[in-house]
C-alpha atoms as one frame of an Amber mdcrd trajectory, in Angstrom:
protein
 -14.278  10.691  -8.977 -10.952   9.790  -7.598  -8.989   6.171  -7.704  -5.646
   5.133  -7.503  -3.642   2.471  -9.124  -0.382   1.493  -7.335   2.598   0.208
  -9.650   5.795  -1.163  -8.514   8.667   0.703  -9.344  12.436  -0.765  -9.978
  14.416   2.195  -9.340  18.305   2.540 -10.138  20.775   3.505  -7.230  20.537
   7.097  -8.301  16.731   7.048  -7.869  16.705   5.060  -4.939  19.193   7.680
  -3.538  16.882  10.330  -4.729  13.786   9.030  -3.307  15.929   8.302   0.537
  16.896  12.152   0.435  13.373  13.409  -0.302  11.906  10.899   2.643  14.455
  12.499   4.878  13.373  16.021   3.874  10.045  15.415   3.496  10.227  14.116
   7.913  12.768  17.014   8.820   9.887  20.006   6.897   7.102  18.111   9.293
   9.102  18.351  12.715  10.654  21.629  11.608   7.139  22.981  11.069   5.505
  20.971  13.951   7.901  21.871  16.645   7.431  25.991  15.433   4.007  25.762
  15.558   3.876  24.531  19.090   6.763  27.098  20.115   4.390  29.867  18.757
   1.148  28.255  20.849   2.907  28.110  23.732   4.254  31.532  23.559   1.091
  33.553  22.361  -1.165  31.211  21.919  -1.571  31.861  18.399  -1.388  29.430
  15.564   1.605  29.739  13.209   1.289  29.521   9.885   4.396  28.369   8.019
   5.514  27.066   4.919   8.640  24.637   3.729   9.966  28.079   2.432  10.849
  29.381   5.051  13.437  26.857   6.268  15.540  26.117   2.826  17.871  29.389
   4.094  18.644  27.591   7.270  18.557  23.854   5.516  19.748  24.138   1.829
  19.523  20.551   1.114  15.802  20.838   0.777  16.400  22.953  -2.332  17.712
  19.848  -4.221  14.205  17.531  -3.713  10.711  18.301  -5.300   8.895  21.334
  -3.727   5.459  20.002  -4.164   6.393  17.088  -2.050   7.548  19.735   0.499
   4.247  21.589  -0.048   2.201  18.440   0.660   3.793  18.070   3.800   2.395
  21.332   5.151  -1.138  20.159   3.376  -1.227  16.527   5.656   0.020  19.083
   8.782  -3.485  21.891   8.194  -5.098  18.479   8.228  -4.172  16.849  10.858
  -4.478  20.165  12.901  -8.197  20.252  11.384  -8.954  17.460  12.617  -7.466
  17.432  16.001  -9.493  20.286  16.736 -12.925  18.794  15.312 -12.162  15.228
  17.462  -9.615  15.244  20.124 -10.040  11.572  19.797  -7.893  11.590  16.556
  -5.051  12.964  18.804  -2.294  16.263  17.906   0.153  15.459  15.456   2.907
  13.726  16.580   6.623  14.024  15.398   7.831  11.518  12.827  10.773   9.088
  13.673  13.364   8.430  11.391  13.569   4.694  12.363   9.587   4.309  12.944
   8.179   6.585  10.154   6.528   5.755   6.950   8.631   6.271   4.384   6.808
   8.219   1.571   6.049  11.710  -0.502   3.718  13.032  -2.543   3.959  14.969
  -5.772   1.381  16.388  -8.185   1.331  16.482 -11.651   1.694  20.303 -13.362
   1.403  20.329 -17.185   2.794  16.804 -17.544   5.858  16.778 -14.816   3.731
  13.082 -13.668   3.508  10.836 -16.960   3.003   7.032 -17.389   5.804   6.367
 -20.326   6.264   2.997 -21.792   7.387   0.799 -19.210   8.066   3.466 -17.115
   6.724   6.825 -14.890   8.039  10.335 -15.280   8.400  12.074 -11.948   9.707
  15.465 -11.342  13.583  15.991 -10.566  13.725  12.444 -11.614  12.837  11.626
 -15.637  11.632   7.963 -16.176  11.648   5.278 -13.337  11.212   1.997 -14.463
   7.943   0.269 -13.290   5.377  -2.950 -13.890   2.226  -1.338 -15.214  -0.072
  -3.945 -15.057  -2.961  -1.967 -15.609  -3.759   1.237 -17.463  -6.251   4.119
 -16.662  -8.841   4.531 -19.159  -8.647   7.400 -21.975 -10.727  10.211 -20.208
  -9.134   9.624 -16.828  -6.847  12.819 -15.794  -3.999  12.182 -13.872  -3.754
  14.221 -10.343  -0.742  13.047  -8.104   1.277  10.206  -7.646   2.538   9.046
  -4.149   5.792   7.649  -3.933   6.211   4.885  -0.767   9.130   2.250   0.304
   7.825  -1.069   2.291   9.683  -2.503   4.888  11.220  -5.173   2.942  12.536
  -2.544   0.115  10.219  -2.499  -2.295   9.046   0.715  -3.667   5.782   1.429
  -4.993   3.934   4.657  -6.920   0.231   5.036  -6.397  -1.000   7.396  -9.026
  -4.084   8.994  -8.432  -6.701  10.040 -11.247  -9.583  11.870 -11.752 -12.774
  10.808 -13.374 -16.674  11.655 -14.106 -18.677   9.424 -12.644 -21.054   7.549
 -15.682 -22.036   4.442 -13.232 -25.302   3.134 -14.542 -26.648   1.869 -10.679
 -28.361  -1.801 -11.192 -31.913  -2.426  -9.961 -32.646  -4.579  -6.693 -33.275
  -7.828  -7.909 -33.160 -10.973  -6.008 -29.614 -11.229  -6.156 -28.915 -11.123
  -2.546 -26.664 -12.013   0.089 -26.049 -11.519   3.657 -22.166 -11.422   4.948
 -22.106 -12.455   9.080 -18.827 -12.018  10.755 -17.168 -15.640  11.975 -14.038
 -15.592  13.226 -12.732 -19.132  12.487 -13.715 -18.487   8.444 -13.824 -14.701
   7.614 -17.714 -14.965   7.322 -20.912 -16.603   6.453 -23.512 -15.943   4.077
 -27.237 -16.586   4.002 -26.447 -19.557   1.669 -24.858 -21.248   4.488 -21.281
 -21.186   2.931 -18.225 -20.272   4.872 -15.767 -17.613   3.389 -11.926 -19.472
   3.871 -10.570 -21.077   6.322  -7.444 -19.288   6.111  -5.094 -17.787   8.837
  -2.447 -16.584   7.293   0.400 -15.599  10.321  -0.380 -18.652  12.083   0.785
 -20.372   9.225   3.608 -18.837   8.792   4.209 -17.907  12.785   6.619 -20.523
  13.754   8.544 -18.852  10.659   8.238 -15.571  11.619   9.430 -16.529  15.626
  12.250 -18.326  14.327  14.130 -15.088  12.467  13.019 -12.789  15.520  14.488
 -15.063  17.706  17.580 -15.170  15.456  17.702 -11.407  15.589  17.099 -11.080
  19.230  20.733 -13.450  19.927  22.254 -11.443  17.369  21.670  -8.085  19.289
  22.411  -9.644  22.259  25.393 -10.761  21.049  26.579  -7.285  20.312  25.919
  -5.862  23.831  28.613  -5.116  25.745  27.213  -3.361  28.874  23.999  -1.510
  30.070  23.899   2.280  31.810  21.403   3.641  33.503  18.576   5.918  31.384
  17.429   9.084  31.755  14.107   7.365  33.710  16.230   5.014  36.078  15.750
   1.812  33.532  18.492   0.162  32.191  20.096   1.234  28.419  22.245  -1.396
  26.834  25.931  -0.431  25.506  26.599  -2.076  22.174  30.321  -2.827  21.182
  29.054  -1.469  17.391  26.088   0.639  16.384  23.261  -1.037  15.036  22.966
   0.537  11.767  26.528  -0.801  11.157  25.863  -4.405  12.175  25.283  -6.056
   8.294  23.794  -9.422   9.601  21.960  -7.757  12.124  20.103  -5.798   8.777
  20.416  -8.301   6.879  17.786  -9.984   9.087  15.829  -7.061   9.819  14.966
  -7.251   5.986  14.463 -11.071   6.652  11.731 -10.510   9.200  10.303  -7.784
   6.805   9.974 -10.108   3.975   8.113 -12.750   6.197   5.421 -10.227   7.011
   5.455  -8.798   3.569   4.448 -12.319   2.393   1.626 -12.811   4.878   0.240
  -9.405   4.039   0.208 -10.328   0.472  -1.326 -13.691   0.922  -4.039 -11.758
   3.248  -4.858  -9.320   0.559  -4.494 -11.753  -2.154  -7.409 -13.778  -0.592
  -9.321 -10.910   0.303  -9.398  -9.576  -3.217 -10.629 -12.521  -4.791 -13.135
 -13.444  -2.372 -14.680  -9.765  -2.515 -14.287  -9.940  -6.232 -16.059 -13.193
  -6.763 -19.077 -11.785  -4.243 -18.635  -8.255  -6.236 -19.674 -10.361  -9.205
 -21.875 -12.768  -8.477 -24.646 -10.452  -6.545 -26.104  -6.909  -6.902 -26.939
  -6.411  -3.084 -24.651  -7.364  -0.097 -25.555  -7.011   2.808 -23.317  -6.645
   6.081 -23.046  -5.452  10.029 -21.456  -2.322  10.694 -19.107  -3.615  13.070
 -15.754  -1.865  15.184 -13.329  -4.638  14.121 -10.939  -2.454  16.539 -12.990
  -3.104  19.418 -13.557  -6.978  19.028 -10.051  -7.300  18.480  -9.153  -6.110
  22.259  -8.505  -8.811  25.092 -11.925  -8.405  26.439 -13.273 -11.184  23.770
  -9.945 -13.333  23.790  -9.397 -13.844  19.968  -7.808 -10.401  18.826  -5.239
 -12.985  16.892  -7.915 -14.518  14.969  -9.770 -11.198  14.539  -6.571  -9.568
  12.888  -5.466 -12.385  10.852  -8.699 -12.154   8.790  -8.464  -8.840   7.816
 -12.322  -8.618   8.219 -12.343  -4.620   7.843  -9.944  -4.332   4.929 -12.128
  -7.249   3.223 -15.532  -4.980   3.932 -13.660  -2.130   2.748 -12.910  -3.596
  -0.814 -16.415  -4.913  -1.238 -18.060  -1.243  -0.617 -15.739   0.058  -3.581
 -16.035  -2.995  -5.942 -20.253  -3.143  -5.763 -20.086   0.569  -5.777 -18.057
   0.606  -9.501 -20.353  -2.128 -10.633 -23.385   0.409  -9.891 -24.554  -2.451
  -7.199 -25.476  -2.150  -3.597 -23.795  -2.101  -0.271 -26.444  -2.173   3.269
 -24.669  -1.509   6.147 -26.984  -2.255   9.067 -26.773  -1.127  12.841 -23.981
  -2.907  14.883 -26.802  -3.444  17.464 -29.472  -5.328  15.458 -29.545  -8.283
  16.864 -29.322 -11.001  13.957 -27.549 -13.607  16.124 -30.886 -13.595  18.599
 -33.307 -13.335  16.537 -34.663 -16.703  14.843 -34.879 -16.265  11.070 -38.269
 -18.200  10.691 -40.649 -16.839  13.487 -38.921 -13.314  14.590 -38.754 -15.064
  18.517 -35.621 -13.422  20.328 -33.336 -14.890  22.641 -30.068 -14.338  24.259
 -27.143 -16.467  23.357 -24.282 -16.344  25.114 -20.562 -16.494  22.625 -20.081
 -19.884  23.333 -22.945 -21.016  21.888 -22.924 -21.783  18.121 -26.290 -23.554
  17.570 -29.457 -21.400  17.682 -32.484 -23.591  18.408 -35.860 -22.083  18.727
 -38.173 -22.789  21.615 -41.361 -21.412  19.764 -40.855 -22.851  16.087 -38.596
 -25.668  16.673 -35.670 -24.288  14.428 -32.360 -25.762  14.520 -29.578 -24.126
  12.851 -25.771 -22.126  12.740 -25.792 -19.332  14.668 -23.756 -17.811  12.104
 -26.027 -18.926   9.564 -29.420 -17.947  11.090 -27.620 -14.270  11.318 -26.666
 -13.847   7.634 -30.064 -14.802   7.151 -31.196 -11.791   9.601 -28.730  -9.742
   8.170 -29.779 -10.227   4.518 -33.542  -9.693   5.511 -32.934  -6.141   7.845
 -30.738  -4.984   4.823 -33.208  -5.880   1.798 -35.644  -4.028   4.170 -33.356
  -0.800   4.826 -32.924  -0.737   0.739 -36.621  -0.886   0.157 -37.652   1.493
   2.708 -34.968   4.389   1.163
């Protein structure tokens, strides 16, 4: 089994320079390898098996960074190709932009080249980097690799991957079971009638974020000297000074990134607390296998609220936390009529999305729609668990 622990890094100026150089070299190698593979396929119809070592002579600065970081770029590109040929919906690998691509690199542990030290993490070609080691691995865990990343707000993190033998004992099925039904204005409603949380962190910080974005837009607009016709006929702004050299614009972009990161951290903190609470209290958790991406489209009209909830992340957290405790996480089919079926008599009737109360014409049950669905999800999940 594998498990990763994410640590906050506090690199020096020289270490930050090395990180940025490694990010750029990884992006460069990805683009070079992808371009050559596309060119080879167009000319001969065959797949080119190129490696990062083939480009070090033409680009000597590639020798200055960790070679294993470049080797992992090749593995990632091979995986992207395999995923595309396996399922065309995934899409063909794309070139990485210097402005918008995620800044990270992965290196492997070879004979102690990566290690957790006293208040630091040892990295190849860099030595010890100061870190906040808030959690230490168990003695029998084996360090495999580390992924160094930089977030949009300028903070650095190291995700350290460990390998260990799974010795978890499965908890027997008990009456400590709960069903969860997704609720747009409360994250979830459980089979006890309790609503998860009413926080909407994006909406709570929306005014502050919008104000910062308007300020940035005015800064950029004041830097425009005129417009020219672009290659596709559109208007392209001509800047008095390159945006990368405008210190105030850079500062404002960082301020926006900090606000966005604060919203994400608030959401993650809340989801971790709720998922840990449920994983500690119950032995069986039953949920619906929902497609959250489909639910956030324009057809439902509540995409912003759906994404602000983070219900998909919440289910992922629940799954691995229950697995670590040897407990049961049951997903029922998304087409199961949980909201249309009476939890008392089993009668089914179609309900519009606007109908928030379930009224059964046969047994006379009057119950909240989401509460009724959560009870049905729990009953169906227990049935599937006992049948397996």
